[in-house]
N, C-alpha and C positions, 0 to 999 in steps of 0.2 A: 538548279535543282533537277530540272528536266534532264541534263546531261548525266547526273549521278544515277537517276533511275534507269536510264538507258544502259549505262556501263554495268550497272548491277544485274540487269536482265541479261546482258551478254554473258556476264560471268556465270550466272545461273544455268543458261542455256549450255555453254561450254562445259560446265561442271557435270550437269546431268548427262549430257550425251556423250561426253568424254568417259564417264564413269560407265555408261551403258556399253561403249565399245570395249572398254577394258574387261567387262565381265563377259562379253561375247568371246573375246579372245583367250580368256582364262576361265572356261566353264568348270562347274563342279560336276557335270554330267554330259556325256556325249552319246551319239547314236552310231552304230556301225551297221551297214547293210549285209543281209544274209539272203542272197538271191539264188534260188534253186528250182528245178522242174519237180515240184512236189506232187504233180499229177502226170499221168502219161507214162511212156516207156520207161524212163528212168527213175520213176517215183521211189522204188524200194532203195536204190543206192542214195538218192538225193536225201531221203529221210535220215540215213546214217550220217551223211554230210552235215545236215542241220544240226543233229545231235552233238557232233564233234565241235562245231562252231559255238553253239550255246554252252557247252562245257567249258570252252576257254573263257567265255564272258564270265561264267560263274566263278571260275578259279581267280580272275582278276578281281572281281567284286568281293570275294570272301577275304581277300588281302587288304580290303579298304578301298580298292580302286587303283587306277594308274598312278604311279608316283611321278607327278609333274612338279616343276619348280614352284608353283603357287599352292600346291597341296594335292590331295587325293581326288581323283576324278572317276566317278562311277561310269560303267558302260552299259548301255541297252542295246540288245540285238534286235534289229527290226527285220522280220522274216516276210519274204514275199515269194510268190510262185512264178517263175519264168515261162513254165510250160514247154520248155526246149523249143521256144519259137522266137525267131529274130525280133519280129514286131513287138511281140509282148514283152520280151526280156529287155529290149532297148527302152521301151516305154517305162517299164517299172524301175529300170536303173535311174533314168532321168527323174522320175518321181522321187526316188530316195535322195538324190543329189538336191532337189528342190527342198526337201525336208531337213537339209543340213547334216547329213551323215559325214563322218570324218574318214571313213574308209568302207570299202565294199570287198566281199569275197563271194564265191559261189561258182555255179556252173557245173553241170555234169556233161553238157553237150558242147564240145569244143568250138564249134563254129559260132555259137553265141559268145563264148569267152573272147573269141577274136574280135567280133563286132564291138563288144564293150571295151576291149583294149583300144580299138581305134577311137572311141569317144574319149578314153583317157589320155590318149596321145595329144589331143587338142586341148582338153580341159583336165590337167592333172589331178588325180585322185590315188591314194593308195589303194591299189587293186590286187587282190590275191585270188586268182582262179584256182580252184581246187579239183579240176579234172586233168586228164592226161592230154596236154596240148600236142598238136601236130609238130613234127620236127621243123617243118618250114617256118613256124611262128616264132622260132628261136633265131632265125636268120637276122644278122646285124641289122638294126634299125626297124625290126618288126615289132618287138614288144616296147611298150611305152616305158620311159624312164621310171616311172612309179608303179608298173607291173611287176609282180614277183610270183613265179609259178612254183608251188610247193611240191608238185609232182614232176616228173620227167617226161620225155616224149615217148610215143609208142616205139620209136627206133631203139631206145634203151630197153624196153620192155622186150622187144624181139632179140636184141643182143644178149640180154641176161638169160633168156629162155634157151637160146642157141648155145651159149657158153655152158649153162648148166647141163644141158643134155649131152653135149659132147665132151667137154672137159671133166665134169664131175661124175656123170653117169656113164661115160665112155661110149656113147651111141655114135655111129658113123654113117648111117643111112637114114636120111630124113625125108619124110613127105610133109609138105607144109600146106595148110589150108588158111588162105587169107580171107579178110572180108574186103568187099569191093569198094573201098574208100580209103582216106588217108590214114585211118587207124590200121587197117589190114595191111596196106602197102608199106607203111613205115616199120610195122612189126616184121613183115617179110624181109625188108632191106636189113634190118638188125639181125634176124636169124641167118640170113645169107652171109653177112659179114663175119659172124661168129664161126659159121661152118667153114668158111675159107681160112680163117685164122687157125682153126684147130683140126683142119684135115678132114672134115666130113664132106659127104656127098649128098645133093639134093636129088632123090630119086623120083620125086613127084611133086607137082604143084597144082593147086586149083584154087578158086575164089568164089565166094557166094556173096550175095547182097545182105545187108542188114535185115534181119526179121525172117530169114530162111527157116522153115519149120521141118523140112523133110531133107535129111542128108544121105538117104540110102544110096543113091547113085554115087555120090562122091565117095562114101565109104567102101563101095565096091571097088572104085578105082584105088583107093588106099590099100586095100587088101591085095589087089593084083600087083601093086608095086613092091610088095614085100619089104617094106622099111623096117629098121629096128626101133624107130621112134617116130610117132605121128604128133606133130606139133601144130596146134590150132590157134587162131587169133580171136576165136568167138568169145563174146563176152556177155554177161547178164543172162537174159532169157535165151539167147542164141546158144550160149555155152551149155545151159541146162539141157536144151533140146539135143544138141550134139553129143553130149557125154552119155545121155540115157540111151541114145541109139547105138553108140559105140559098144556099150555093155550089152545091149539086146542082141547085137550081131555078133558078139563074141570077140571083137577085135582086141579088147584088152587082154585076152589070153594069147594072142599072137604077137603083140608088139607092146612097147612102153608108150603110154598115153600121156601127152604133156600139153595141158592147157596154159597158154602163155602167161595169162595174168588172171588171178582169181580172187574172189571175195568169199566171206562166210555166207553171204547171200546166195551165191550161186551153189556152195556146197550144201546149204540147208535145202536147196530145192532138188537135191539129188537123193535118190534112195542110196543107203550105204553100199549096196552092191555096185552101184555105178561110180561112187566116189573111191571105192577101194582101189589103192595102187596108183591113182591118178597124180602125176606130178604137175606142179605149178609154181610160178613166181607169186609171192603175196607181199604187198607193201608193208603190212604189219600183221603179225599174228599174236593173239593174246597170250598164248602159252609158250614161253621160251624157256621152260625148265630144261636144264641140261645144255643150254647154249654156252659156248665158249667164253663169251664176254660177260662176266658177272655183273659189271656195272649196267650193262644194257638190260640184262635180266631183271635187275632191281628196278630201274626206271620204267621198263615196260609194265612190270607188275604193279607199280604204283599208279601208273595211268589206268591200267585195266581196273584196279580196285576202285578208282575215282569214278570212272565211266560206269562200272556196275553198280555202284552205289546210287547213282542218278537214274540210270535206264534198266537196271536189273538184267543186264546181259553184257557180254564183253564187247569192246569196240571192234569194229570191222576196219578193213584197210582204208576205205574212203572216209570213214569218221576220223580216222587218224590223220589223213591228209588235211582235212579241214581243221582240226585241232592244231596241228603244226603251223598252218597257214595263218590262223587268227592270233595264236600266241607269238608269231613273228610280226604280225602287224602291231600288235600291242608293245612288243619289245622296241620296235622302230619308234612308236610315239614317245616312249620313255626315253630312249637313247637320244632322240632328236631334241627331246624336251620341248616338242612342238607337234602340231598336227599338220603342219605345212608339207605337202607331199614330196617336194624335192628334198627338203631337209630329212624327212622320214627315209627316203631312198638312200641318201648320203650316209646316214646313220647305219642302216643295215649292211651297207657295203664296206663300212670301216673295218679295221682289224681283219682285213682279207675276207670279209664277209662271214667269218666263222660264227656258228651258233651250236648250241646243244638242243637236240630234239628228244622226245620220248623214246626214240629208238636209236640213240646214239649221236656221235659227232657229225656235223654237217657244216656246209658253207654255201654261200650264195655265189655262183660263178659270174663272169663278166656278162654272160647272156641272161642273167637273172633267173637262171634254173638252179634248183637246189641239188647239190651233190652230196650224197650220204655215204658214209662208210659201209653201212648196211642198206643199200637202196631197196632191196627186196629180199625176202627169205625164201629159200628153196623148201617147199613143202611136199609132203606125200599124204595123200588122202587115206583115211582110216576106214576100215571096212566094218560090217556088222558086229564082228567079234571083238573089235578093238575100241569102238566108241564106248566110253564109260559114262558119258553124260551128254546132255543136249548139244553142248557147244564144243565137244571134244571131237573135232573134225579132221585135224592134220597132225602130223609130226613134223617139226622143223628138223631138216638134215643138212642145212648149209645156207649159204647167202652170196650175193652178188653186190658189188659196190665200188665206190671210189671213182676216180676219173676214167678208169679203163672202160667202164660201162656207158660212158657219155660220148656222143659224137664230138669229134675234135672241134675246138673253137675255130680252127682255120677253115674247116669245112663249112662253117656258118658265116664266114666272112669277117672274122676277127683277126 
């Protein structure tokens, strides 16, 4: 009798704990991490990234959840502030992992994204940085097998700006202003590559550190060089300060002004007079009316309407990067029929890595960078007489994209 009791106890133990393990493996709800610098220098951009990520969570949940083999799985987005600090970001990433998240996305500051990628290399996690990572990060062996970068490198930003300025706008004399870090130097290298390819001349160069507020001396050098286009790498608050001073000094009357990568946040920080006539590359612009690809016009409008309904404003470029990243994370879960990081990676790379984004066809490359048919849109700033509403900031006049705007895989060691 004693043996029977023991055996029954064993069966109960195995049954209960086996059932518990099965439930853990097949949950009806999961958490994903959204880790961004919601305070500090990058807070305004990070806020838009958070909004894009949470909208992706909403879209999945309104469909009933992720379609997994055992049924629908709801998603909860866990938001935390990385403060754009290595120690804070790593600590909060580790906490998210301890809380059982199935995937993590975020970062506006690229160095922190690389630090988290290093952790992911040792302990795999579906990780989707939503910032523009330095070109060096895409060198073979640098990105973890489960890391996927929804935006491109600054080199591509620079190449697109240089190509648009020279090939599309016909400019041949370039003065380039870098930022004295990997962001600025990568953009510089991309601009120089495009200039060489399309026969343009670099007639002036300078660089300034992040956070520079007074560009007067630099702009005097620009004026003296007499370029027909002034291309700058400045971003966020730096771009606002620079473009205001360009307009105040009247350089926009003497040459074409081209800010290499812009967002609505920057444009909203400028008086219409300073935005007037400024060219830039924009990852996504909400008003594509008149654009040649009607399917993209349709999908962009649907996304914009969805975003506006939730946040009462149109999506900015970095909000769209985050939305694309999280939708790909979720597609990876469903395609893999699993939350296992390696299976998710393999599923995303299947079928040549092809996927459809809100801004058109795309695919994951061997280096886990996203290649878009429309990588960025060439926009021209609207002046005081052209802006018809609060968010009527730009006119889309072209685009750059495809493999041609990406660094060759061979140059990255593939």
